[in-house]
GUDRENDO-82167 format. One record per residue (C-alpha): chain; x negated, y negated, z negated; residue number from 1. Coordinates in Angstrom, 3 decimals, decimal comma, always signed. Layout:
BEGIN
  c         X         Y         Z    k
  A         X         Y         Z  NUM
...
END
This chain:
BEGIN
  c         X         Y         Z    k
  A   -21,046    -8,915   -18,016    1
  A   -18,932    -7,352   -15,262    2
  A   -17,933    -3,703   -15,610    3
  A   -19,940    -1,265   -13,516    4
  A   -19,962    +2,411   -12,546    5
  A   -22,733    +4,734   -11,516    6
  A   -25,367    +2,379   -12,840    7
  A   -25,350    +0,259    -9,662    8
  A   -21,808    -0,702    -8,600    9
  A   -20,543    -3,915   -10,211   10
  A   -16,740    -4,059   -10,163   11
  A   -15,435    -7,437    -8,959   12
  A   -11,682    -7,412    -8,186   13
  A    -9,019    -4,716    -8,364   14
  A    -7,508    -4,500    -4,882   15
  A    -5,129    -1,569    -5,270   16
  A    -3,879    +1,202    -7,499   17
  A    -1,803    +4,345    -7,417   18
  A    -2,084    +8,019    -6,636   19
  A    -5,206    +9,046    -8,504   20
  A    -6,652    +5,768    -9,754   21
  A    -7,507    +2,167    -8,987   22
  A    -9,501    +0,701    -6,099   23
  A   -11,982    -2,118    -6,659   24
  A   -13,989    -4,499    -4,534   25
  A   -17,476    -3,953    -5,885   26
  A   -21,083    -4,931    -5,265   27
  A   -23,851    -2,411    -4,660   28
  A   -26,872    -3,884    -6,429   29
  A   -29,306    -1,482    -4,761   30
  A   -28,346    -2,056    -1,122   31
  A   -27,107    -5,633    -1,670   32
  A   -23,680    -5,187    -0,071   33
  A   -19,988    -5,121    -0,923   34
  A   -18,281    -1,746    -1,200   35
  A   -14,954    -0,295    -2,283   36
  A   -14,917    +1,838    -5,431   37
  A   -12,034    +4,218    -6,085   38
  A   -12,043    +5,006    -9,762   39
  A   -10,336    +7,243   -12,283   40
  A   -10,720    +5,467   -15,598   41
  A   -11,991    +7,207   -18,740   42
  A    -8,573    +6,612   -20,333   43
  A    -6,824    +8,492   -17,529   44
  A    -9,300   +11,348   -17,750   45
  A    -8,932   +11,548   -21,527   46
  A    -5,129   +11,609   -21,218   47
  A    -5,136   +14,339   -18,591   48
  A    -4,082   +17,791   -19,754   49
  A    -5,809   +19,379   -16,751   50
  A    -9,070   +17,500   -16,387   51
  A   -10,591   +20,265   -14,281   52
  A    -7,771   +20,001   -11,721   53
  A    -8,010   +16,198   -11,767   54
  A   -11,745   +16,354   -11,116   55
  A   -11,312   +18,949    -8,370   56
  A    -8,689   +16,838    -6,577   57
  A   -10,930   +13,807    -6,739   58
  A   -13,904   +15,849    -5,555   59
  A   -11,797   +17,187    -2,715   60
  A   -10,853   +13,667    -1,618   61
  A   -14,523   +12,672    -1,509   62
  A   -15,562   +15,711    +0,490   63
  A   -12,583   +15,645    +2,844   64
  A   -13,052   +11,974    +3,669   65
  A   -16,808   +12,404    +4,129   66
  A   -16,234   +15,368    +6,447   67
  A   -14,118   +13,385    +8,924   68
  A   -16,735   +11,774   +11,150   69
  A   -14,795    +8,969   +12,815   70
  A   -14,820    +5,184   +12,651   71
  A   -11,073    +5,245   +11,964   72
  A   -11,711    +6,663    +8,486   73
  A   -13,642    +4,593    +5,899   74
  A   -17,169    +5,894    +5,366   75
  A   -18,042    +7,545    +2,064   76
  A   -21,286    +6,221    +0,562   77
  A   -21,481    +7,842    -2,861   78
  A   -19,462    +9,761    -5,443   79
  A   -19,559   +10,614    -9,126   80
  A   -17,992   +14,052    -9,270   81
  A   -19,094   +15,635   -12,547   82
  A   -15,883   +16,858   -14,189   83
  A   -17,648   +16,821   -17,569   84
  A   -18,564   +13,148   -17,252   85
  A   -16,432   +10,389   -18,726   86
  A   -15,676    +8,879   -15,329   87
  A   -15,013    +9,878   -11,731   88
  A   -15,586    +7,456    -8,870   89
  A   -15,813    +7,350    -5,097   90
  A   -17,782    +4,646    -3,257   91
  A   -16,590    +3,833    +0,243   92
  A   -16,813    +1,295    +3,020   93
  A   -14,987    -1,917    +2,104   94
  A   -12,488    -2,485    +4,904   95
  A   -11,105    -5,972    +5,456   96
  A    -7,737    -6,121    +7,105   97
  A    -3,990    -6,034    +6,656   98
  A    -1,640    -3,121    +6,013   99
  A    +0,298    -1,789    +8,987  100
  A    +3,362    -2,323    +6,785  101
  A    +2,959    -6,079    +7,356  102
  A    +3,686    -5,570   +11,091  103
  A    +7,127    -4,062   +10,445  104
  A   +10,092    -6,393   +10,119  105
  A   +13,804    -5,533   +10,580  106
  A   +15,179    -7,245   +13,658  107
  A   +11,691    -8,097   +14,951  108
  A   +10,297    -4,942   +16,587  109
  A    +6,770    -5,000   +17,966  110
  A    +5,974    -5,155   +21,683  111
  A    +5,898    -1,656   +23,150  112
  A    +2,182    -1,939   +23,920  113
  A    +1,401    -2,895   +20,308  114
  A    +3,344    +0,056   +18,886  115
  A    +1,733    +2,426   +21,398  116
  A    -1,726    +1,031   +20,608  117
  A    -1,268    +1,629   +16,893  118
  A    +0,045    +5,163   +17,484  119
  A    -2,733    +6,034   +19,947  120
  A    -5,424    +4,952   +17,494  121
  A    -3,798    +7,006   +14,725  122
  A    -3,736    +9,997   +17,099  123
  A    -7,478    +9,668   +17,611  124
  A    -8,090    +9,776   +13,854  125
  A    -5,715   +12,716   +13,400  126
  A    -7,433   +14,683   +16,170  127
  A   -10,739   +14,411   +14,300  128
  A    -9,150   +15,201   +10,925  129
  A    -7,238   +18,205   +12,246  130
  A   -10,466   +19,568   +13,743  131
  A   -12,039   +19,815   +10,236  132
  A    -9,271   +21,130    +9,696  133
  A    -7,471   +18,653    +7,412  134
  A    -3,832   +17,563    +7,223  135
  A    -3,278   +14,112    +5,732  136
  A    +0,209   +14,895    +4,295  137
  A    +1,035   +11,258    +3,465  138
  A    +0,692    +9,341    +6,728  139
  A    +2,666    +6,080    +6,462  140
  A    +2,202    +2,367    +7,263  141
  A    +0,891    +1,695    +3,763  142
  A    -1,980    +4,119    +4,400  143
  A    -3,063    +2,455    +7,646  144
  A    -5,176    -0,696    +7,551  145
  A    -5,574    -2,957   +10,591  146
  A    -8,940    -4,711   +10,820  147
  A    -9,527    -8,164   +12,269  148
  A   -10,319    -6,788   +15,747  149
  A    -7,118    -4,712   +15,876  150
  A    -8,776    -1,378   +15,110  151
  A    -7,131    +0,844   +12,504  152
  A    -8,435    +2,729    +9,494  153
  A    -6,446    +5,621    +8,011  154
  A    -6,753    +5,547    +4,232  155
  A    -6,152    +7,796    +1,233  156
  A    -6,820   +11,415    +2,021  157
  A    -6,283   +12,002    -1,711  158
  A    -3,475   +14,537    -1,210  159
  A    -4,823   +16,008    +2,014  160
  A    -4,654   +19,771    +2,457  161
  A    -7,770   +21,517    +3,719  162
  A    -6,718   +24,364    +6,007  163
  A    -9,609   +26,653    +5,133  164
  A    -9,510   +30,107    +3,622  165
  A   -12,207   +29,217    +1,084  166
  A   -10,280   +26,342    -0,506  167
  A    -7,903   +26,995    -3,400  168
  A    -4,639   +24,975    -3,405  169
  A    -4,572   +22,493    -6,251  170
  A    -0,854   +21,779    -6,386  171
  A    +1,891   +23,681    -8,108  172
  A    +4,075   +25,976    -6,027  173
  A    +6,870   +24,012    -4,450  174
  A    +5,425   +20,619    -5,440  175
  A    +6,287   +18,020    -2,814  176
  A    +3,432   +15,693    -1,941  177
  A    +4,097   +12,755    +0,334  178
  A    +6,448    +9,797    +0,679  179
  A   +10,118   +10,599    +1,274  180
  A   +10,550    +8,080    +4,093  181
  A    +7,852    +9,804    +6,199  182
  A    +8,037   +13,399    +4,934  183
  A    +8,357   +16,284    +7,393  184
  A   +11,170   +18,817    +6,930  185
  A    +8,677   +21,536    +5,983  186
  A    +7,226   +19,308    +3,250  187
  A   +10,716   +18,655    +1,892  188
  A   +11,377   +22,394    +1,757  189
  A    +8,021   +23,053    +0,114  190
  A    +6,832   +25,144    +3,074  191
  A    +3,276   +25,309    +4,384  192
  A    +2,040   +22,090    +5,999  193
  A    +0,152   +22,068    +9,294  194
  A    -1,160   +19,393   +11,674  195
  A    +2,373   +19,304   +13,090  196
  A    +3,487   +17,839    +9,746  197
  A    +1,279   +14,805   +10,359  198
  A    +2,748   +14,489   +13,858  199
  A    +6,238   +14,287   +12,343  200
  A    +5,062   +11,501   +10,018  201
  A    +3,492    +9,754   +13,016  202
  A    +6,882    +9,945   +14,738  203
  A    +8,458    +8,236   +11,719  204
  A    +5,832    +5,485   +11,835  205
  A    +6,162    +4,964   +15,598  206
  A    +9,966    +4,853   +15,319  207
  A    +9,699    +2,133   +12,687  208
  A    +7,162    +0,121   +14,698  209
  A    +9,425    +0,170   +17,759  210
  A   +12,735    -0,474   +16,003  211
  A   +11,846    -2,359   +12,819  212
  A   +13,808    +0,206   +10,796  213
  A   +12,970    +3,601    +9,249  214
  A   +14,210    +6,765   +10,949  215
  A   +16,438    +7,551    +7,982  216
  A   +17,553    +5,075    +5,368  217
  A   +18,811    +6,005    +1,943  218
  A   +19,233    +4,438    -1,463  219
  A   +17,204    +7,238    -3,031  220
  A   +14,379    +9,498    -1,936  221
  A   +16,563   +12,592    -2,196  222
  A   +18,937   +11,151    +0,410  223
  A   +16,077   +10,466    +2,812  224
  A   +14,621   +13,951    +2,318  225
  A   +17,999   +15,567    +2,989  226
  A   +18,313   +13,638    +6,260  227
  A   +14,814   +14,646    +7,383  228
  A   +15,920   +18,284    +7,087  229
  A   +19,553   +18,146    +8,219  230
  A   +20,301   +14,994   +10,267  231
  A   +19,285   +14,286   +13,863  232
  A   +17,563   +10,901   +14,327  233
  A   +19,290    +8,173   +16,302  234
  A   +17,525    +7,782   +19,685  235
  A   +15,391    +4,660   +19,872  236
  A   +17,122    +3,436   +23,034  237
  A   +20,393    +3,282   +21,069  238
  A   +18,666    +0,843   +18,712  239
  A   +16,448    -0,993   +21,212  240
  A   +17,425    -0,628   +24,854  241
  A   +14,126    -1,813   +26,350  242
  A   +12,167    +1,121   +24,913  243
  A   +11,069    +3,244   +27,913  244
  A   +12,923    +6,550   +28,199  245
  A    +9,655    +8,531   +28,207  246
  A    +8,547    +6,897   +24,953  247
  A   +11,958    +7,522   +23,398  248
  A   +11,628   +11,197   +24,369  249
  A    +8,144   +11,408   +22,847  250
  A    +9,354   +10,005   +19,526  251
  A   +12,269   +12,452   +19,420  252
  A    +9,855   +15,313   +20,172  253
  A    +7,639   +14,199   +17,292  254
  A   +10,713   +14,160   +15,035  255
  A   +11,811   +17,690   +15,923  256
  A   +12,955   +19,607   +12,841  257
  A   +10,923   +22,681   +13,764  258
  A    +7,112   +22,239   +13,916  259
  A    +7,011   +24,530   +16,978  260
  A    +9,172   +22,064   +18,923  261
  A    +6,798   +19,139   +18,379  262
  A    +3,891   +18,286   +20,707  263
  A    +1,005   +20,759   +20,619  264
  A    -1,452   +18,404   +18,934  265
  A    -2,524   +14,777   +18,466  266
  A    -4,439   +14,883   +21,755  267
  A    -1,244   +15,638   +23,677  268
  A    +0,544   +12,762   +21,937  269
  A    -2,322   +10,427   +22,866  270
  A    -2,059   +11,519   +26,512  271
  A    +1,670   +10,774   +26,534  272
  A    +1,021    +7,314   +25,066  273
  A    -1,496    +6,348   +27,764  274
  A    +1,101    +4,926   +30,233  275
  A    +2,202    +2,416   +27,596  276
  A    -1,295    +1,157   +26,738  277
  A    -2,775    -1,934   +28,424  278
  A    -5,494    -1,463   +31,021  279
  A    -9,041    -2,782   +30,410  280
  A    -9,265    -6,439   +31,357  281
  A    -5,496    -7,007   +31,233  282
  A    -3,928    -9,992   +29,497  283
  A    -2,030    -9,723   +26,188  284
  A    +1,657    -8,826   +26,325  285
  A    +4,062   -11,684   +25,677  286
  A    +7,352    -9,764   +25,364  287
  A    +8,698    -8,584   +22,031  288
  A    +8,007   -10,109   +18,643  289
  A    +4,319   -10,981   +18,400  290
  A    +3,391   -11,401   +14,708  291
  A    +1,696   -14,753   +14,238  292
  A    -1,956   -14,738   +13,156  293
  A    -2,046   -10,936   +13,007  294
  A    -4,725    -8,682   +14,548  295
  A    -3,876    -7,471   +18,064  296
  A    -4,123    -3,647   +18,290  297
  A    -4,190    -3,754   +22,095  298
  A    -7,531    -5,582   +22,024  299
  A    -9,457    -2,315   +21,616  300
  A    -7,899    -1,104   +24,891  301
  A    -7,953    -4,392   +26,820  302
  A   -11,577    -5,145   +25,842  303
  A   -13,160    -1,818   +24,859  304
  A   -16,551    -2,047   +23,125  305
  A   -16,357    -5,843   +23,190  306
  A   -19,200    -7,725   +21,464  307
  A   -18,686    -9,322   +18,097  308
  A   -16,770   -12,604   +18,303  309
  A   -18,854   -15,768   +17,953  310
  A   -16,287   -17,041   +15,462  311
  A   -16,081   -13,907   +13,332  312
  A   -17,209   -14,429    +9,762  313
  A   -19,276   -11,951    +7,804  314
  A   -22,802   -10,497    +7,892  315
  A   -25,229   -11,774   +10,523  316
  A   -28,804   -10,882   +11,508  317
  A   -31,041    -9,950    +8,607  318
  A   -28,165    -9,327    +6,232  319
  A   -27,719   -13,055    +5,537  320
  A   -24,061   -13,946    +5,113  321
  A   -22,377   -17,285    +5,552  322
  A   -22,187   -17,568    +1,780  323
  A   -25,894   -16,823    +1,378  324
  A   -26,742   -19,414    +4,017  325
  A   -25,344   -22,221    +1,897  326
  A   -27,859   -24,623    +0,503  327
  A   -28,657   -24,521    -3,182  328
  A   -27,099   -27,978    -3,451  329
  A   -23,732   -26,669    -2,225  330
  A   -23,927   -23,565    -4,407  331
  A   -24,336   -25,485    -7,640  332
  A   -20,872   -27,146    -7,639  333
  A   -19,328   -23,819    -6,600  334
  A   -20,963   -22,132    -9,602  335
  A   -19,643   -24,850   -11,912  336
  A   -16,163   -24,403   -10,455  337
  A   -16,172   -20,652   -11,005  338
  A   -17,366   -21,185   -14,569  339
  A   -14,461   -23,603   -15,075  340
  A   -12,016   -21,029   -13,676  341
  A   -13,380   -18,355   -15,990  342
  A   -13,102   -20,737   -18,946  343
  A    -9,485   -21,553   -18,007  344
  A    -8,555   -17,871   -18,009  345
  A   -10,284   -17,306   -21,339  346
  A    -8,841   -20,379   -23,062  347
  A    -5,306   -19,743   -21,777  348
  A    -5,520   -16,195   -23,137  349
  A    -6,435   -17,485   -26,586  350
  A    -3,575   -20,000   -26,537  351
  A    -1,138   -17,346   -25,311  352
  A    -1,989   -15,048   -28,217  353
  A    -1,209   -17,975   -30,518  354
  A    +2,188   -18,447   -28,775  355
  A    +1,134   -21,908   -27,549  356
  A    +2,675   -21,371   -24,139  357
  A    +2,890   -24,960   -22,925  358
  A    -0,763   -25,641   -23,738  359
  A    -1,861   -22,394   -22,089  360
  A    +0,010   -23,357   -18,915  361
  A    -1,538   -26,840   -18,989  362
  A    -5,058   -25,397   -19,212  363
  A    -4,437   -23,341   -16,086  364
  A    -2,744   -26,247   -14,301  365
  A    -5,861   -28,359   -14,839  366
  A    -7,970   -25,722   -13,083  367
  A    -5,607   -25,007   -10,185  368
  A    -5,931   -28,281    -8,260  369
  A    -9,758   -28,491    -8,061  370
  A    -9,961   -24,761    -7,367  371
  A    -7,432   -25,051    -4,546  372
  A    -9,240   -28,002    -2,984  373
  A   -12,614   -26,241    -3,089  374
  A   -11,661   -22,634    -2,354  375
  A    -8,406   -22,958    -0,420  376
  A    -4,790   -22,684    -1,505  377
  A    -4,620   -18,937    -0,829  378
  A    -7,989   -17,973    -2,266  379
  A    -7,512   -14,898    -4,539  380
  A    -8,810   -16,757    -7,606  381
  A    -6,494   -19,702    -6,981  382
  A    -3,501   -17,405    -6,536  383
  A    -4,452   -15,566    -9,735  384
  A    -4,563   -18,872   -11,635  385
  A    -1,095   -19,757   -10,352  386
  A    +0,273   -16,301   -11,158  387
  A    -1,101   -16,406   -14,696  388
  A    +0,456   -19,845   -15,216  389
  A    +3,862   -18,715   -13,903  390
  A    +3,868   -15,648   -16,158  391
  A    +2,998   -17,793   -19,178  392
  A    +5,891   -20,105   -18,292  393
  A    +8,208   -17,076   -18,451  394
  A    +6,797   -16,147   -21,855  395
  A    +7,689   -19,683   -22,924  396
  A   +11,261   -19,297   -21,665  397
  A   +10,812   -21,641   -18,670  398
  A   +12,437   -19,339   -16,122  399
  A   +13,855   -22,171   -14,010  400
  A   +10,437   -23,802   -13,634  401
  A    +8,664   -20,494   -12,974  402
  A   +11,106   -19,263   -10,303  403
  A    +9,957   -21,425    -7,343  404
  A    +6,337   -20,617    -8,169  405
  A    +6,997   -16,865    -8,049  406
  A    +8,827   -17,317    -4,723  407
  A    +5,855   -19,247    -3,323  408
  A    +3,344   -16,723    -4,675  409
  A    +5,278   -13,794    -3,196  410
  A    +5,106   -15,471    +0,217  411
  A    +1,376   -16,190    -0,201  412
  A    +0,500   -12,634    -1,249  413
  A    +2,636   -11,264    +1,603  414
  A    +0,610   -13,344    +4,075  415
  A    -2,778   -12,496    +2,606  416
  A    -2,375    -8,914    +1,375  417
  A    +0,828    -7,611    +2,962  418
  A    +4,411    -7,288    +1,678  419
  A    +3,743    -3,975    -0,082  420
  A    +0,651    -5,186    -1,932  421
  A    +0,843    -4,888    -5,707  422
  A    +0,730    -8,665    -6,277  423
  A    +3,412    -9,439    -3,658  424
  A    +5,753    -6,876    -5,196  425
  A    +5,017    -8,087    -8,731  426
  A    +5,865   -11,691    -7,793  427
  A    +9,088   -10,523    -6,138  428
  A   +10,012    -8,655    -9,342  429
  A    +9,215   -11,675   -11,483  430
  A   +11,375   -13,888    -9,259  431
  A   +14,229   -11,380    -9,589  432
  A   +13,811   -11,376   -13,374  433
  A   +14,011   -15,175   -13,424  434
  A   +17,159   -15,168   -11,298  435
  A   +18,745   -12,591   -13,591  436
  A   +17,956   -14,782   -16,610  437
  A   +19,480   -17,772   -14,808  438
  A   +22,686   -15,878   -13,992  439
  A   +21,939   -15,509   -10,268  440
  A   +22,835   -11,819   -10,422  441
  A   +23,574   -11,179    -6,730  442
  A   +20,277   -12,703    -5,617  443
  A   +18,427   -10,939    -8,424  444
  A   +19,780    -7,535    -7,376  445
  A   +18,899    -8,251    -3,759  446
  A   +15,303    -9,026    -4,739  447
  A   +15,050    -5,988    -7,030  448
  A   +16,222    -3,756    -4,160  449
  A   +13,746    -5,457    -1,804  450
  A   +10,956    -4,799    -4,304  451
  A   +12,045    -1,173    -4,678  452
  A   +12,050    -0,679    -0,908  453
  A    +8,470    -1,963    -0,705  454
  A    +7,347    +0,229    -3,598  455
  A    +8,917    +3,312    -2,028  456
  A    +7,047    +2,645    +1,205  457
  A    +3,716    +3,141    -0,554  458
  A    +4,323    +4,929    -3,840  459
  A    +7,564    +6,897    -3,646  460
  A   +10,555    +6,962    -5,989  461
  A    +8,917    +7,925    -9,263  462
  A    +5,764    +5,847    -9,374  463
  A    +5,420    +3,790   -12,537  464
  A    +6,495    +0,590   -10,797  465
  A    +9,414    +2,285    -8,995  466
  A   +10,721    +3,622   -12,297  467
  A   +10,505    +0,160   -13,867  468
  A   +12,389    -1,527   -11,013  469
  A   +15,077    +1,153   -10,912  470
  A   +15,523    +0,644   -14,653  471
  A   +15,798    -3,114   -14,087  472
  A   +18,547    -2,546   -11,512  473
  A   +20,459    -0,172   -13,777  474
  A   +20,180    -2,471   -16,788  475
  A   +21,354    -5,485   -14,793  476
  A   +24,412    -3,591   -13,530  477
  A   +25,108    -2,506   -17,107  478
  A   +24,711    -6,047   -18,402  479
  A   +27,207    -7,266   -15,802  480
  A   +29,603    -4,438   -16,778  481
  A   +29,291    -2,874   -13,313  482
  A   +29,601    +0,556   -14,922  483
  A   +29,979    +2,634   -11,758  484
  A   +26,901    +1,117   -10,121  485
  A   +24,958    +1,368   -13,367  486
  A   +25,910    +5,019   -13,810  487
  A   +24,921    +5,961   -10,247  488
  A   +21,598    +4,126   -10,474  489
  A   +20,642    +5,442   -13,893  490
  A   +21,794    +9,025   -13,245  491
  A   +19,679    +9,253   -10,089  492
  A   +16,704    +7,802   -11,953  493
  A   +17,166   +10,190   -14,881  494
  A   +17,330   +13,185   -12,534  495
  A   +14,210   +12,128   -10,615  496
  A   +12,126   +11,373   -13,714  497
  A   +13,214   +14,581   -15,447  498
  A   +12,332   +16,618   -12,360  499
  A    +8,887   +15,085   -11,902  500
  A    +7,810   +14,170   -15,447  501
  A   +10,102   +16,257   -17,630  502
  A   +13,130   +15,314   -19,789  503
  A   +10,911   +14,127   -22,653  504
  A    +9,334   +11,361   -20,591  505
  A    +9,995    +7,912   -22,094  506
  A   +11,909    +6,730   -19,011  507
  A   +14,056    +9,876   -19,018  508
  A   +14,983    +9,307   -22,663  509
  A   +15,712    +5,614   -22,096  510
  A   +17,942    +6,282   -19,082  511
  A   +19,799    +8,976   -21,042  512
  A   +20,568    +6,440   -23,776  513
  A   +21,674    +3,848   -21,221  514
  A   +23,879    +6,393   -19,454  515
  A   +25,827    +6,945   -22,663  516
  A   +26,756    +3,257   -22,596  517
  A   +28,210    +3,595   -19,083  518
  A   +30,865    +6,010   -20,362  519
  A   +32,264    +3,636   -22,990  520
END
């Protein structure tokens, strides 16, 4: 039986993790609809040394998100907030779309109207949040989801600060919350955050949308944070000449080091973006790099309040979905197929535990073809079958055979879930591991650094996955006797982990041991 929370929400698929827990696609058995469940597991709660603070932060996220009454923020449906319970969960609107991160590509900047449309929609959300008053504190492309009609949703108010006198701060003095690539100077310094801090982050996002590159690049988060405080940004028109001068000026104003020098509020920024937005009834822009098969953010301005597309899939009148409208005859084979997929996962797991790697891979291979034909090559279950098979091949030492599959899976997950999605990054890491095993060190390092860049965009420098990849890079340099590079990589990692988690953290101890080998 599937796991459930709150007595009514059946957990289906994990669709994200980080920050304060995992996010699941779930089914509400009472209202017969899909929802998103953000969950802190019992294991995490049990391991927490400050369960009351953990519960209060989670409670704050629920209440903050529920308080922002705007369609650009996912609706909150329910919450389990008892700090004495064995589980905390938040039930929200399930949003289907793609991360704004997927629209950013070096050398392929977006059309000006697309970038302005994204920024204007974010301004609208911020204006409602700041009126609560709430500051997001971690605005970045990875926290913005673009729906199929081009509308945006701002996600993860988990580290938001409520600017009310009756709310007690829940972070330690001087603790920096945010992502280094989009962090305002006052956040870097540990000063008080205000709505102007979100405007700075918006400037970072808009700069990246228009140029394809971050405002400040750096190998490590500390370098980026230093530049946010001390270095003037390069004007956009020096990077991309066709950016209008007025828009370039707006971005530089948003990136002012002093909060007082930034625009007054999100409303003012929206007003300054209006000249760059398409008029109602206008045709789509054709200049700039238009991402193929991606939602068009200008649609909400060109066709405001447009009716639902005739070709849009999803719920229809009476709550009947396209899946529910299938005949019982068509559902029966689908049920048999899903049973076969479940059996393949179970049987391959048994064989894997017995170290029968080839047989485990064969069991999955037998399920992949019929599943792909029936569900589609990029169906989540089909991709999961392929990923499980590729990982088992690695366990069996078949790195050369697994490598092209990881490359293909990384491309598939990038298309379907975005380049910073957990599965896309994991496949990129696995491909890098395979290349390292095969002696393709230069390519392996390039992929590890690519993976690290994606992880930093959503989780920072010291998330669990970031630590693992930075260790991989340091170990590979050490293995290749690149002692200087290994020392620099491992020393920076050791300093970051020690600062955030303490010198007794397992990664801090491991990097300390590895550093000793760089001085031989």
